[in-house]
C-alpha positions in Angstrom: -5.9 37.5 -1.1 -2.5 38.9 0.3 -1.7 42.8 0.3 -0.2 43.5 -3.2 1.8 46.6 -4.4 0.9 48.4 -7.8 3.9 49.7 -9.6 3.6 53.3 -9.4 5.8 55.0 -12.4 7.2 58.4 -12.3 6.5 60.8 -14.9 3.6 63.5 -15.2 1.4 63.6 -18.4 1.4 67.3 -19.5 -1.8 68.0 -21.9 -4.4 70.9 -22.0 -6.4 72.1 -19.5 -9.1 71.8 -21.6 -8.8 68.0 -21.7 -11.1 65.1 -21.0 -10.5 61.8 -19.8 -12.1 59.2 -22.1 -12.8 55.5 -20.8 -13.5 52.7 -22.9 -15.4 50.2 -20.9 -16.8 48.0 -23.8 -20.3 48.7 -22.3 -21.3 50.2 -26.0 -20.5 46.8 -27.6 -24.0 45.7 -26.1 -23.0 42.0 -25.3 -25.8 39.6 -23.7 -24.8 38.3 -20.5 -22.7 35.1 -20.8 -21.5 35.7 -23.9 -18.4 36.5 -26.2 -17.2 37.9 -29.2 -14.2 36.0 -30.4 -13.3 37.3 -33.9 -15.1 34.3 -35.9 -16.7 37.0 -37.8 -13.4 37.5 -39.5 -13.5 41.2 -39.4 -9.8 41.3 -37.8 -10.7 44.0 -35.2 -13.4 45.5 -33.0 -13.8 49.6 -31.8 -15.2 50.7 -28.4 -15.1 54.2 -27.8 -13.1 55.1 -30.8 -10.5 52.9 -29.6 -9.5 49.9 -32.2 -8.6 46.6 -30.8 -6.8 44.1 -33.2 -8.0 40.4 -33.2 -6.5 37.2 -35.0 -9.0 34.2 -35.8 -7.7 31.3 -37.4 -10.0 29.2 -39.7 -7.9 26.1 -39.4 -9.2 23.1 -37.1 -13.0 24.3 -37.2 -11.8 27.7 -36.2 -10.3 29.4 -33.0 -9.2 32.8 -31.4 -5.5 32.8 -32.0 -4.5 36.1 -30.8 -5.1 39.5 -30.0 -8.3 41.1 -28.0 -12.0 39.7 -27.5 -14.6 41.0 -25.7 -16.6 38.9 -23.1 -19.5 39.0 -20.6 -18.8 35.6 -19.2 -19.3 35.2 -15.5 -17.5 31.8 -15.0 -14.9 32.3 -12.2 -14.6 28.2 -11.3 -14.4 26.3 -14.2 -10.9 25.0 -15.0 -9.2 24.6 -18.2 -9.1 26.0 -21.8 -12.8 25.6 -22.4 -13.4 28.4 -20.0 -11.1 30.8 -21.9 -12.9 34.1 -21.9 -13.8 34.7 -18.3 -12.5 36.6 -15.8 -11.8 35.5 -12.2 -13.5 38.3 -10.9 -16.8 37.2 -12.7 -17.3 40.5 -14.1 -15.6 43.7 -15.3 -14.4 46.2 -13.5 -16.6 48.0 -10.5 -18.9 44.9 -11.4 -19.7 45.9 -15.1 -20.9 43.1 -17.6 -18.1 43.6 -20.1 -14.4 43.5 -20.6 -11.8 42.3 -22.9 -9.7 39.0 -22.9 -6.2 39.6 -24.2 -3.9 37.0 -26.0 -0.9 39.5 -26.2 0.8 37.8 -29.4 0.1 40.6 -31.9 1.7 44.0 -32.5 -0.3 47.2 -32.3 -2.9 45.3 -30.4 -4.9 48.7 -29.4 -4.7 51.9 -31.3 -6.0 55.3 -29.3 -7.5 58.3 -31.2 -4.6 60.0 -33.1 -5.1 63.1 -30.6 -5.5 61.1 -27.5 -2.9 60.6 -24.7 -2.5 57.3 -22.8 -3.6 57.1 -18.8 -4.1 53.7 -17.9 -6.3 50.7 -17.7 -7.7 48.1 -15.0 -6.1 44.5 -15.5 -7.1 41.2 -13.9 -6.3 37.5 -14.4 -8.7 35.5 -16.8 -10.1 32.5 -15.0 -8.3 29.9 -17.1 -4.6 31.8 -15.9 -5.8 32.4 -12.5 -6.8 28.5 -11.7 -4.0 27.3 -13.6 -1.6 29.2 -11.3 -3.3 28.6 -8.3 -3.6 24.8 -8.4 -1.5 23.7 -11.2 -2.9 21.5 -14.3 -1.7 19.1 -16.8 0.8 21.5 -18.6 1.4 24.2 -16.1 2.9 24.1 -12.5 1.2 25.5 -9.3 3.0 28.3 -8.7 4.8 28.4 -5.4 5.7 25.0 -5.5 9.1 23.5 -6.2 7.9 21.0 -9.1 7.0 21.4 -12.5 3.4 19.9 -13.8 5.3 16.5 -14.5 6.2 16.3 -10.6 10.4 17.1 -11.4 12.1 19.7 -9.6 12.2 23.1 -11.7 14.9 24.8 -10.0 12.9 27.9 -9.2 12.5 26.7 -5.3 8.8 28.1 -5.9 9.8 31.7 -6.8 7.2 32.0 -9.5 5.7 35.2 -11.4 3.8 36.4 -14.5 5.1 39.6 -15.6 2.8 41.8 -17.7 4.6 44.2 -19.7 3.0 47.2 -21.9 5.0 48.7 -24.9 4.2 52.0 -26.4 5.4 52.9 -29.7 9.0 53.6 -28.7 11.5 52.0 -26.4 9.8 52.7 -23.2 7.6 50.1 -21.4 5.5 49.5 -18.1 5.5 46.5 -16.0 3.2 44.8 -13.6 3.1 41.5 -12.2 -0.2 39.4 -12.1 1.4 36.9 -9.9 4.4 37.2 -7.6 5.9 34.7 -5.5 9.4 35.7 -5.6 9.4 37.2 -2.3 8.4 35.4 1.4 5.2 33.5 1.8 3.6 36.7 3.5 4.0 38.7 0.1 3.1 36.0 -2.4 0.0 36.9 -4.3 -2.2 36.1 -7.5 -4.1 39.2 -8.7 -8.1 38.1 -8.6 -9.6 41.7 -8.6 -9.2 44.8 -10.9 -5.9 46.6 -10.4 -5.3 49.8 -11.8 -2.2 50.1 -14.2 -0.8 53.8 -14.8 0.8 54.2 -18.3 2.1 57.9 -17.7 5.1 56.4 -18.0 5.3 55.7 -21.6 6.2 58.3 -24.1 3.1 60.6 -24.0 3.2 60.4 -28.1 2.1 56.9 -28.0 -0.7 56.0 -29.6 -0.8 52.3 -30.3 0.2 49.4 -27.5 1.2 46.1 -27.2 1.6 43.4 -24.7 3.9 40.9 -23.5 3.7 38.2 -20.8 6.8 36.5 -19.2 6.5 33.5 -16.9 8.5 31.4 -14.2 7.3 28.3 -15.8 8.5 27.5 -19.3 9.0 24.5 -21.7 10.2 23.6 -25.0 7.6 25.4 -26.8 7.4 28.6 -24.5 5.3 29.6 -21.3 3.7 26.6 -19.8 1.4 29.2 -17.8 -1.7 30.2 -19.7 -0.9 33.4 -21.6 -4.5 35.3 -21.5 -5.4 38.4 -19.2 -8.3 40.9 -18.8 -8.4 44.4 -19.3 -11.3 47.1 -18.9 -12.1 50.8 -18.3 -8.7 51.8 -20.8 -8.3 55.6 -20.0 -7.0 58.3 -22.4 -7.2 61.9 -22.4 -8.2 64.1 -25.6 -8.3 67.9 -25.8 -11.4 69.6 -27.1 -9.3 72.2 -28.9 -5.6 71.2 -29.9 -3.2 73.8 -31.5 0.3 73.8 -32.4 2.1 77.4 -33.6 -1.7 78.3 -32.8 -3.5 80.1 -35.8 -4.7 83.6 -35.3 -8.2 82.9 -36.6 -10.7 80.9 -34.6 -13.3 78.6 -35.7 -16.6 76.6 -34.4 -18.0 73.3 -35.5 -21.4 72.7 -34.8 -23.4 70.3 -34.4 -20.9 68.6 -32.4 -21.4 65.5 -31.8 -22.9 65.1 -35.0 -25.0 62.3 -36.9 -24.1 63.7 -40.6 -23.5 67.2 -41.4 -21.0 69.6 -39.9 -21.2 73.3 -40.3 -17.7 75.2 -39.5 -17.8 78.7 -39.1 -14.5 80.9 -39.5 -15.1 83.4 -36.3 -12.3 85.9 -38.1 -10.8 86.7 -41.4 -8.9 83.9 -42.9 -7.7 83.9 -46.4 -5.6 81.2 -48.3 -6.0 78.6 -45.6 -6.4 74.8 -46.1 -8.6 72.4 -44.1 -7.9 68.5 -43.4 -10.0 66.1 -41.7 -8.5 62.7 -40.4 -9.6 59.7 -38.5 -8.0 58.3 -35.4 -5.5 56.5 -37.2 -4.3 59.7 -38.9 -5.5 58.6 -42.2 -6.9 61.8 -44.3 -10.5 61.7 -45.6 -11.4 65.0 -46.6 -9.5 68.3 -47.4 -10.1 71.4 -49.3 -8.6 75.0 -49.7 -10.1 77.8 -48.0 -10.3 81.3 -49.9 -12.4 83.8 -48.4 -15.3 81.8 -47.1 -16.7 82.6 -43.8 -18.4 78.9 -43.2 -18.7 75.7 -45.2 -20.1 72.2 -44.4 -18.3 68.9 -43.8 -20.3 65.6 -44.8 -19.6 62.6 -42.3 -22.9 61.0 -43.4 -20.8 58.1 -45.0 -18.0 57.9 -42.3 -18.1 55.4 -39.4 -18.9 56.5 -35.9 -16.0 57.6 -33.9 -13.8 60.4 -33.4 -12.4 62.7 -36.2 -10.0 65.7 -36.2 -10.5 69.0 -38.3 -7.0 70.8 -39.0 -7.3 74.5 -40.4 -4.0 76.0 -41.6 -2.4 79.0 -42.8 1.4 78.7 -43.4 3.0 77.0 -40.4 0.1 77.9 -37.9 -2.6 75.4 -37.2 -5.5 74.9 -35.3 -7.2 71.5 -34.4 -10.8 70.7 -33.4 -12.3 67.3 -32.3 -15.3 66.3 -34.1 -17.4 63.4 -33.0 -19.7 61.4 -35.3 -22.4 59.0 -33.5 
Protein backbone atom coordinates (compact mmCIF):
# COMPACT_ATOMS: atom_id res chain seq x y z
CA UNK A 1 0.00 0.00 0.00
CA UNK A 2 1.23 3.49 -0.80
CA UNK A 3 2.51 5.68 1.97
CA UNK A 4 -0.23 7.45 3.91
CA UNK A 5 -0.26 10.32 6.32
CA UNK A 6 -2.06 10.23 9.66
CA UNK A 7 -3.61 13.56 10.56
CA UNK A 8 -1.92 14.78 13.73
CA UNK A 9 -4.02 17.32 15.60
CA UNK A 10 -2.64 19.99 17.86
CA UNK A 11 -3.58 19.95 21.53
CA UNK A 12 -2.15 18.48 24.69
CA UNK A 13 -4.41 16.66 27.12
CA UNK A 14 -3.57 17.90 30.60
CA UNK A 15 -4.28 15.30 33.24
CA UNK A 16 -3.16 14.12 36.65
CA UNK A 17 0.33 12.65 36.90
CA UNK A 18 -1.34 9.83 38.80
CA UNK A 19 -3.26 8.68 35.72
CA UNK A 20 -3.34 5.48 33.75
CA UNK A 21 -4.20 4.62 30.17
CA UNK A 22 -7.07 2.17 29.78
CA UNK A 23 -7.34 0.16 26.56
CA UNK A 24 -10.64 -1.25 25.33
CA UNK A 25 -9.52 -4.07 23.03
CA UNK A 26 -12.71 -6.24 23.06
CA UNK A 27 -10.74 -9.33 24.07
CA UNK A 28 -12.71 -9.45 27.33
CA UNK A 29 -15.84 -10.33 25.32
CA UNK A 30 -14.60 -13.92 24.77
CA UNK A 31 -15.87 -14.30 21.22
CA UNK A 32 -15.14 -17.60 19.41
CA UNK A 33 -12.98 -17.22 16.29
CA UNK A 34 -14.84 -16.42 13.06
CA UNK A 35 -18.01 -15.29 14.78
CA UNK A 36 -19.63 -11.99 15.65
CA UNK A 37 -22.19 -10.30 17.92
CA UNK A 38 -24.64 -8.17 15.93
CA UNK A 39 -27.17 -7.17 18.61
CA UNK A 40 -29.76 -9.81 17.77
CA UNK A 41 -30.28 -10.39 21.51
CA UNK A 42 -31.92 -6.92 21.48
CA UNK A 43 -29.84 -5.73 24.44
CA UNK A 44 -29.13 -2.49 22.58
CA UNK A 45 -25.55 -2.21 23.76
CA UNK A 46 -22.45 -4.01 24.98
CA UNK A 47 -19.65 -3.06 27.38
CA UNK A 48 -15.92 -3.69 27.08
CA UNK A 49 -13.46 -2.46 29.71
CA UNK A 50 -16.11 -0.11 31.16
CA UNK A 51 -16.77 1.53 27.77
CA UNK A 52 -20.38 1.29 26.54
CA UNK A 53 -21.11 0.78 22.83
CA UNK A 54 -24.63 1.36 21.49
CA UNK A 55 -26.25 -0.98 18.98
CA UNK A 56 -29.49 -0.93 16.99
CA UNK A 57 -30.96 -4.19 15.73
CA UNK A 58 -34.08 -4.12 13.54
CA UNK A 59 -36.39 -7.14 13.86
CA UNK A 60 -38.18 -6.56 10.54
CA UNK A 61 -37.43 -8.68 7.45
CA UNK A 62 -36.08 -11.49 9.60
CA UNK A 63 -33.83 -9.20 11.64
CA UNK A 64 -30.66 -7.29 10.77
CA UNK A 65 -28.02 -5.02 12.29
CA UNK A 66 -29.27 -1.51 11.54
CA UNK A 67 -26.71 0.82 13.16
CA UNK A 68 -24.17 1.31 15.91
CA UNK A 69 -21.39 -0.99 17.08
CA UNK A 70 -20.89 -4.73 16.82
CA UNK A 71 -17.89 -6.86 17.72
CA UNK A 72 -16.31 -9.55 15.61
CA UNK A 73 -13.54 -12.14 15.29
CA UNK A 74 -14.07 -12.74 11.57
CA UNK A 75 -10.92 -13.30 9.50
CA UNK A 76 -12.34 -13.14 5.95
CA UNK A 77 -10.42 -10.49 3.99
CA UNK A 78 -11.36 -11.71 0.49
CA UNK A 79 -15.12 -12.31 0.19
CA UNK A 80 -16.89 -9.51 -1.66
CA UNK A 81 -20.21 -7.98 -0.72
CA UNK A 82 -22.75 -7.37 2.04
CA UNK A 83 -22.60 -11.02 3.12
CA UNK A 84 -19.14 -10.32 4.55
CA UNK A 85 -20.31 -7.42 6.67
CA UNK A 86 -18.46 -8.20 9.91
CA UNK A 87 -14.89 -8.66 8.67
CA UNK A 88 -11.86 -6.36 8.73
CA UNK A 89 -9.59 -6.07 5.70
CA UNK A 90 -6.61 -6.85 7.95
CA UNK A 91 -8.14 -10.25 8.74
CA UNK A 92 -7.74 -9.59 12.48
CA UNK A 93 -7.81 -6.89 15.11
CA UNK A 94 -5.01 -4.47 15.91
CA UNK A 95 -1.63 -6.16 16.45
CA UNK A 96 -3.10 -9.45 15.14
CA UNK A 97 -5.58 -9.68 18.03
CA UNK A 98 -8.70 -11.77 17.52
CA UNK A 99 -11.50 -9.32 18.36
CA UNK A 100 -12.39 -5.85 17.12
CA UNK A 101 -15.47 -3.67 16.58
CA UNK A 102 -17.30 -3.00 13.32
CA UNK A 103 -19.16 0.32 13.19
CA UNK A 104 -22.18 1.56 11.26
CA UNK A 105 -22.08 5.19 12.45
CA UNK A 106 -25.74 6.12 12.06
CA UNK A 107 -26.34 6.65 15.80
CA UNK A 108 -25.77 9.52 18.23
CA UNK A 109 -23.68 8.98 21.38
CA UNK A 110 -22.45 5.68 20.02
CA UNK A 111 -19.57 5.25 22.51
CA UNK A 112 -19.50 6.33 26.18
CA UNK A 113 -16.33 6.22 28.26
CA UNK A 114 -16.24 6.36 32.09
CA UNK A 115 -17.45 9.59 33.64
CA UNK A 116 -13.97 10.60 34.83
CA UNK A 117 -12.13 9.33 31.78
CA UNK A 118 -10.42 11.44 29.13
CA UNK A 119 -10.20 10.32 25.52
CA UNK A 120 -6.82 9.60 23.93
CA UNK A 121 -7.41 7.79 20.62
CA UNK A 122 -8.16 4.53 18.85
CA UNK A 123 -6.96 2.34 15.97
CA UNK A 124 -9.04 2.30 12.80
CA UNK A 125 -9.22 0.22 9.61
CA UNK A 126 -11.56 -0.42 6.70
CA UNK A 127 -14.01 -3.29 6.79
CA UNK A 128 -13.49 -5.94 4.12
CA UNK A 129 -16.83 -5.06 2.53
CA UNK A 130 -16.02 -1.35 2.26
CA UNK A 131 -12.40 -1.81 1.20
CA UNK A 132 -13.12 -4.24 -1.66
CA UNK A 133 -16.00 -2.07 -2.86
CA UNK A 134 -13.73 0.97 -3.07
CA UNK A 135 -10.87 -0.98 -4.65
CA UNK A 136 -12.85 -2.82 -7.32
CA UNK A 137 -16.31 -1.23 -7.45
CA UNK A 138 -19.55 -3.21 -7.26
CA UNK A 139 -23.14 -3.11 -8.49
CA UNK A 140 -23.90 0.01 -6.42
CA UNK A 141 -20.59 1.79 -5.79
CA UNK A 142 -17.80 2.99 -8.07
CA UNK A 143 -14.17 1.93 -8.18
CA UNK A 144 -12.20 4.66 -6.44
CA UNK A 145 -9.93 6.61 -8.77
CA UNK A 146 -12.13 5.90 -11.79
CA UNK A 147 -13.99 8.65 -13.66
CA UNK A 148 -17.09 6.46 -14.09
CA UNK A 149 -19.79 5.56 -11.57
CA UNK A 150 -21.21 2.07 -11.00
CA UNK A 151 -23.51 2.51 -14.02
CA UNK A 152 -20.61 3.33 -16.31
CA UNK A 153 -21.50 7.02 -16.51
CA UNK A 154 -19.06 9.88 -16.02
CA UNK A 155 -19.60 11.06 -12.44
CA UNK A 156 -17.75 14.37 -12.67
CA UNK A 157 -15.19 13.53 -9.96
CA UNK A 158 -12.29 12.99 -12.36
CA UNK A 159 -11.35 10.10 -10.07
CA UNK A 160 -10.70 12.37 -7.05
CA UNK A 161 -12.47 10.02 -4.65
CA UNK A 162 -12.38 9.84 -0.86
CA UNK A 163 -13.98 8.25 2.18
CA UNK A 164 -13.69 10.51 5.23
CA UNK A 165 -14.34 9.52 8.84
CA UNK A 166 -15.34 12.35 11.19
CA UNK A 167 -15.22 11.74 14.95
CA UNK A 168 -17.43 14.02 17.07
CA UNK A 169 -17.25 14.63 20.81
CA UNK A 170 -20.01 16.20 22.88
CA UNK A 171 -19.14 19.73 21.85
CA UNK A 172 -18.58 21.51 18.52
CA UNK A 173 -15.13 20.07 17.86
CA UNK A 174 -14.30 17.06 15.71
CA UNK A 175 -11.43 15.00 14.29
CA UNK A 176 -11.19 13.94 10.64
CA UNK A 177 -9.41 10.93 9.16
CA UNK A 178 -9.43 9.65 5.58
CA UNK A 179 -10.04 5.91 5.17
CA UNK A 180 -9.40 6.41 1.45
CA UNK A 181 -8.02 9.41 -0.44
CA UNK A 182 -7.56 9.70 -4.22
CA UNK A 183 -7.62 13.49 -4.37
CA UNK A 184 -3.89 13.92 -4.95
CA UNK A 185 -1.54 12.44 -7.50
CA UNK A 186 -1.53 8.73 -8.31
CA UNK A 187 1.61 8.37 -6.21
CA UNK A 188 -0.20 9.44 -3.05
CA UNK A 189 -3.58 7.73 -3.57
CA UNK A 190 -4.38 5.19 -0.88
CA UNK A 191 -6.95 2.86 0.65
CA UNK A 192 -6.34 2.10 4.33
CA UNK A 193 -5.75 -1.64 4.70
CA UNK A 194 -3.86 -1.81 7.99
CA UNK A 195 -4.59 -0.56 11.50
CA UNK A 196 -3.83 3.15 11.86
CA UNK A 197 -3.92 5.30 14.99
CA UNK A 198 -6.29 8.27 15.24
CA UNK A 199 -5.50 10.74 18.03
CA UNK A 200 -8.47 12.30 19.83
CA UNK A 201 -6.49 14.81 21.86
CA UNK A 202 -7.90 17.53 19.59
CA UNK A 203 -11.37 16.98 21.09
CA UNK A 204 -12.59 18.87 24.13
CA UNK A 205 -11.09 16.93 27.10
CA UNK A 206 -14.49 16.94 28.82
CA UNK A 207 -16.04 14.78 26.08
CA UNK A 208 -17.21 11.43 27.39
CA UNK A 209 -19.24 10.37 24.35
CA UNK A 210 -18.36 9.82 20.71
CA UNK A 211 -20.35 9.62 17.52
CA UNK A 212 -19.12 9.22 13.95
CA UNK A 213 -19.88 10.33 10.43
CA UNK A 214 -18.76 9.01 7.05
CA UNK A 215 -18.56 11.14 3.90
CA UNK A 216 -17.83 9.82 0.41
CA UNK A 217 -17.24 11.28 -3.03
CA UNK A 218 -19.56 8.58 -4.44
CA UNK A 219 -23.19 9.49 -3.71
CA UNK A 220 -26.61 8.82 -5.17
CA UNK A 221 -30.26 9.64 -4.60
CA UNK A 222 -30.30 7.75 -1.28
CA UNK A 223 -26.98 9.03 0.09
CA UNK A 224 -23.58 7.36 -0.04
CA UNK A 225 -23.02 4.59 -2.57
CA UNK A 226 -19.83 3.56 -0.77
CA UNK A 227 -20.60 1.02 2.00
CA UNK A 228 -20.74 2.96 5.29
CA UNK A 229 -18.81 0.68 7.64
CA UNK A 230 -15.40 0.76 9.33
CA UNK A 231 -13.53 -1.07 12.11
CA UNK A 232 -11.99 0.15 15.36
CA UNK A 233 -9.83 -1.47 18.04
CA UNK A 234 -7.89 -0.54 21.18
CA UNK A 235 -9.84 2.56 22.19
CA UNK A 236 -7.69 4.44 24.70
CA UNK A 237 -8.83 6.70 27.53
CA UNK A 238 -7.12 8.00 30.65
CA UNK A 239 -8.43 7.82 34.19
CA UNK A 240 -6.90 9.07 37.41
CA UNK A 241 -6.70 6.87 40.46
CA UNK A 242 -7.38 9.90 42.62
CA UNK A 243 -9.25 12.87 41.22
CA UNK A 244 -9.97 16.04 43.17
CA UNK A 245 -11.68 19.40 42.77
CA UNK A 246 -11.25 22.01 45.55
CA UNK A 247 -9.45 19.25 47.33
CA UNK A 248 -10.85 17.97 50.57
CA UNK A 249 -8.42 18.25 53.48
CA UNK A 250 -9.48 14.88 54.83
CA UNK A 251 -8.16 11.88 52.93
CA UNK A 252 -9.63 8.40 52.69
CA UNK A 253 -8.77 4.96 51.38
CA UNK A 254 -10.84 2.14 49.89
CA UNK A 255 -10.08 -1.58 50.04
CA UNK A 256 -10.17 -4.08 48.51
CA UNK A 257 -9.97 -2.33 45.16
CA UNK A 258 -10.76 -3.95 42.73
CA UNK A 259 -13.57 -5.71 44.57
CA UNK A 260 -16.09 -8.43 43.85
CA UNK A 261 -18.65 -7.27 46.43
CA UNK A 262 -18.00 -5.01 49.43
CA UNK A 263 -15.59 -2.10 49.76
CA UNK A 264 -14.36 -0.72 53.08
CA UNK A 265 -13.91 3.04 53.21
CA UNK A 266 -11.59 4.42 55.88
CA UNK A 267 -11.41 8.13 56.66
CA UNK A 268 -7.74 8.83 57.38
CA UNK A 269 -8.33 12.14 59.17
CA UNK A 270 -11.14 13.86 60.98
CA UNK A 271 -14.24 14.56 58.92
CA UNK A 272 -17.58 15.69 60.31
CA UNK A 273 -20.84 16.51 58.55
CA UNK A 274 -19.63 15.16 55.23
CA UNK A 275 -21.49 13.52 52.38
CA UNK A 276 -20.63 10.62 50.10
CA UNK A 277 -22.00 9.65 46.69
CA UNK A 278 -21.22 6.76 44.36
CA UNK A 279 -21.80 7.17 40.61
CA UNK A 280 -21.39 4.82 37.67
CA UNK A 281 -19.56 5.62 34.42
CA UNK A 282 -22.59 7.42 33.00
CA UNK A 283 -22.79 9.72 36.03
CA UNK A 284 -25.88 7.99 37.47
CA UNK A 285 -25.91 8.10 41.29
CA UNK A 286 -26.32 4.63 42.79
CA UNK A 287 -25.47 5.29 46.48
CA UNK A 288 -25.33 8.27 48.82
CA UNK A 289 -25.19 9.02 52.53
CA UNK A 290 -24.14 11.32 55.37
CA UNK A 291 -20.83 11.04 57.19
CA UNK A 292 -21.05 12.38 60.74
CA UNK A 293 -18.13 11.23 62.86
CA UNK A 294 -17.56 7.79 61.40
CA UNK A 295 -13.97 6.74 60.83
CA UNK A 296 -15.00 3.98 58.39
CA UNK A 297 -17.99 2.54 56.58
CA UNK A 298 -18.78 -0.17 54.01
CA UNK A 299 -20.20 0.05 50.49
CA UNK A 300 -21.93 -2.98 48.98
CA UNK A 301 -21.40 -3.48 45.22
CA UNK A 302 -22.66 -7.07 45.13
CA UNK A 303 -25.80 -6.09 43.19
CA UNK A 304 -23.95 -3.79 40.78
CA UNK A 305 -22.63 -4.73 37.35
CA UNK A 306 -18.91 -5.16 36.80
CA UNK A 307 -17.23 -1.91 35.81
CA UNK A 308 -15.85 1.37 37.10
CA UNK A 309 -17.52 3.46 39.81
CA UNK A 310 -16.57 6.72 41.52
CA UNK A 311 -16.81 7.42 45.24
CA UNK A 312 -16.92 11.15 46.03
CA UNK A 313 -16.68 12.46 49.59
CA UNK A 314 -17.52 16.12 50.09
CA UNK A 315 -17.59 18.68 52.87
CA UNK A 316 -18.91 22.08 51.86
CA UNK A 317 -17.42 22.93 48.47
CA UNK A 318 -14.43 20.62 48.88
CA UNK A 319 -14.47 17.14 47.37
CA UNK A 320 -12.23 14.16 46.82
CA UNK A 321 -12.99 11.32 44.42
CA UNK A 322 -11.65 7.77 44.28
CA UNK A 323 -12.13 5.28 41.44
CA UNK A 324 -13.49 1.83 42.44
CA UNK A 325 -13.43 -1.21 40.15
CA UNK A 326 -16.05 -3.97 40.51
CA UNK A 327 -15.04 -7.22 38.82
